[in-house]
N, C-alpha and C positions, 0 to 999 in steps of 0.2 A: 775304924772296928777292930776290936782287940781278938786275939787269936782263939777266945772261946765263943764268940760271937760268930766270927769266920768257920770255924767247926762246925756248929750247929747248922749253919747255912748250906756247907757242903753236904751235911749228913742229909738234909732235905733235897737237893739237887740229885742225889744218888738212890732217892727213893724209888723213881720211876721204872726201875728194873732193867733200863738200859745202860750200855757203857758211855760214861762221860771222860773225854780225854782230859788230861792235864791242862792242856791249852786252853779249853775252853772255862775250866774252872779258875784258871790264872786270871783270863780276861775277865770272868765274871765279878773277880773280888780283887782286881788290879792291884794284885802281888805278883812276885815272880813263881817261876815252876818251882825251885828251890822250896819256898814258903809252903806251896801246896803240898809237897812231898812230904815235909815236916807234918804239916796238918793231918795228912792220912796216917801217918806213924803215930800221932798223938791218938787218934780215933781208934787205931788198932790197939794200942796200949790200952785203953779204955774197955777193950772187949767188944768193938763194934767191928762184926764180921766184914770188912770191906774185901772185895775180890779185885785182884789186880790182872789185866792182860798186857801183856807187852807187844810191840809191833806199830805198823802206822794205823791199823784199825783199833789199837787198844785204848784202853782207860780203865776207869773205876766204876764200881757198881755194889750194891750191898748183898750180901749173900742171900739166896732164895730163903723165905720163910722169917727172917729177921723181924721182930715187933718193935715198931718204934714207940717211942716213947711219946707221952701226951702232948697235944699241941699246945704250944706256949707263944702266943702272939703278942706283940705288942700293941700299946693303945692306937696307934695311928694304924696299923696293919688290921686291927678289929674295926675302925671305924672305914677303913677302905673295905673291908667285908661287908659290913652295913649298907655302904653304897649299891654295892653289888647285887645284893641281896634285894633291895628297894628296888631296883631296876628290873629283876627278875620278877619280882611280885607284880608290879606294874601291867605285864602282860597279861590279857586276859586269860589266855590258855598257855601253858606251857608243856613240854614233853615230859613224862614221868613225874607228875605234878605230885603225887602221893609219895613216891619214892625221894623226891625233893625234901618234901616236908620231914620225912625221917631222917634223911641225911642231916638236914638243918638242925634237929633235936639233937643229934649225935653230936655234931660237931660244938653246938654252943655248950653240951654237957661238958666237954672236954676241955675247954677255954678255963682258964684260973679265974678265982672271984674278984679278984681286980677288976676285970672287965664287965662283970655282970651289969653293975651299975650303966655302963655306956650302952650295953644292949638293950635294956629298957628304956633308954630314952630313944632309939632306934625311930618310932613312929615321929616322935616329936621334933628331931633335928633333921632326918633326911625324907626328902618327899619328891616324887616323879609326876610330873604332870599328864594325863592320858594323852594319847594321839587323838586329835578333832577327828569328826566325821569328813571324808573326802566328798563334799556336796557336788564338785564338779565331775567327778567320774562315777559314774553309776556301776554298782556292783563290786565296792570295793569296801563296803563294810559288813559285818556279820557278827551277829553275837553268839557267844559261846554255847553248847550244846554237849551232852554226852557223847554223841557220835563224833563231834570234833576231838575230844580229849581221847577217844578211843582209837581214833585214827592215827594221833601222834603218839600215843603209848604203843601202839602195835608197831608201827612202823618203825620206831626206835628199838622194840623188841627184836624186830626182824633183821635190824642191823647188826646189832649185838650178836644175835645167834647164828648170822650168816644163814636164813632161811629166807624163802619167797613170801610174800603176802599177797592174799586175794582180796579184793575188794569191789564196790560199785562206785563209780563216778557220776555225779549230776552235772548235766551241762544246761546251764538255766537258759541260754540262748537257743538251743534246739529242743530244750523241755524233755531230755532223753536221759535214760540211765544205761550206763555200759560198765560191762564188768571188765575187771583187768586182772591181770597175773604179772606181778612186779618183783623184781628183785631191788629192795631198797639199798639205797647208795647214800642218802643225806637227807638234811632237813634244813631250812633256811626262814627266816622271819624277815618280813618285808611289810612295811606300813600296816602294821598291828593284825597282819594273817601271815599264818604258817602255810609253808609249801613242802612238799613230797618229792625228791627227786628218786628216779630209779630208772631201771631198764624194763622196759615194756617187753615181755617175753613174745607176745604175739609179732611185733613190728620189728623187735630187736633194735630199738632206738631209745634214747635217753630222753625222758619226759618229765615235766613237772605239774604236779596235781596240787590243788588247793586243799588244804586238809578239811576246811570244813564244808566241803562238797563231797567228800568220802563218805561212805556208808557201809557199815557190816564188813569192817576190816577183819581178816581172819589170818593167822599165820599157818603157813601150810608145812606140810612135813618134808619137804623138798630143800635141801641144802643148794647153795650156788658159792661158786668161788669169788670174792668181791674183787672187783676190777681197782688194782693198786695204782692207775695211773689217774683216777678220779679225784677230784679234789673240788669240794661244793663252792670253793672261791672261784672256780670257772664260771660259776654260774651268776656271780656277783655282779655289782655295777650296772645292773639291767639287762646282762647277758641273756639270762632265761628268759626275759619278756621279749627281747629281739628275736629269739630262736623262735618262741611261741607266735608271735606275729607272721613269721614267715610261713609257717606250718597252716595257721588261719586262713592266710591268702589262698591256699589250695583248698580250702574246705568253706570258708564261707562265702558271702556274698560281700561284695567291695561299695563302699561309699567313696565318692569322689568329692573333693571341694576343691576350688580354683581361688588362690589367694594371692595378696600380694607378698613382696621379698619382705618388707618389713613384719608381715604376719607371720610368714614362716620361719622368721629367725625366732620370734616370740614363742611360736608352738614347739620349735625344736627345744627348746628349753624345760618342757613339761616333762615331768618323770614317766608319762604313758604314751604320749602322741610322738616324742620323739624317735620313737621304734617305728612309725610309719614309713610309708614309702613318700619321698618328695621328689618330684620330677619337674625339671624345668620347662615351661611353657611359652606360649608367644607373648610379647611385649615385656618380657622380664618377670612375669607373673609364675606362681609354683603350684603344679598339680598334686594334691597330697590325697594319697589311696589310704584309706581305713578298712581293714578286714572285720567291719559291723557295720547293721544297717539297723540296729537297736535305735529307735526314736529317742529313748532316754539318752542315749549317749551323743547321737549324730544333731539333733537339734540344739542342745544347750552349747554344743560346741561352735557351732555356726552364729548362733546369738551372740557369742562371748567374743568372737572373731570381728564381728560387726561389718561396717560397710568395706567394701573390698573383697568380701569373701562370697562368693558363689557357689550353692550347692548344685553341682551337675546333676547327680544322681545318687540314691533311687529316685525314681520319677513320682512315688507317692509321697514321698517325704519331700521333696522339692515342692509338689503343689499343696502339702500342708504348710511347709514354712510359708508359700507367697500368701497364702489365706490370712495366715497370722499377721505377716506384715501390713497385707491390705487393712486389716482390722485397727493394728496400731496407728498406721497412718493416718487411717479416717479418724480417730481419736483425738490425735494431735492436732489435724486440720480443723475439725470442728471447736476445739478450744482455741485456737488461732483466729477463726471467723468470729468468735465470742468477743474474744478482745478487742477486735477491730471495731466492733459494733458498739462496744462500750465508750 
């Protein structure tokens, strides 16, 4: 990397408004501190207003209000941007979709004409396969709606403005609609669905809401002080689902399934059921407790587990499954008898 390229790189890193220490710049560009000092002097000589602060917490940043020159991306940087935009477009709903489209047009207009040809080839050379439906887990598929987009946009606006949001949340299991007053903290994308994380004012607890189940979201006039200790990363890796299941155990009826150790090992690898409660039982078996009694969720699970799995409750689902298995056994027995007669 020559001095001009490095100086431009430093300029880009200083655009965030925060102090950037010389040590960070030196490590980023693999040069000495002395070289960074010369590069900064070169930028200042060219008229770039770089502010410097000394001390342990010091560093460099651009003067407030400085206008940056047009974005100049290399061919590889443009290709990387194309891949990122294709990934975003593959999502059926994205926060602030209209603003994203406007920002994309502004960014593309600022790029040099030398990369416009590559931009026109975007749809031909970069493709993202949509996430297929999850037929094993009920309720994990939703089609985009105006309410879904409004919920995402409004929640993001609440985060940016530091204002509470009010909305109604639909619970498909209970078939109820409940009003919520929430301080918005963050959003996350998981398995083709968007989730909204924030502090529920009524319960003073952090809750996660599925955006497609939110209706009539409005931004209130009440400001709130964001929790600086919160990070959306604390909810990733299934942490949000594990927390939700613990809460559902207090609110919902429980289904219990007795399974073998081998089945428990297989089930604990599933993205959803690994957050259920696994309790050792007699003869080396495992009791799985799931905070749901939906037939569309429990019966397919027991069928999938197969021999060795016993649905203990609820009793109505157990009887339904027993009748189903008797009919299935009768079908196979009749065919076996027919084959013997032949």
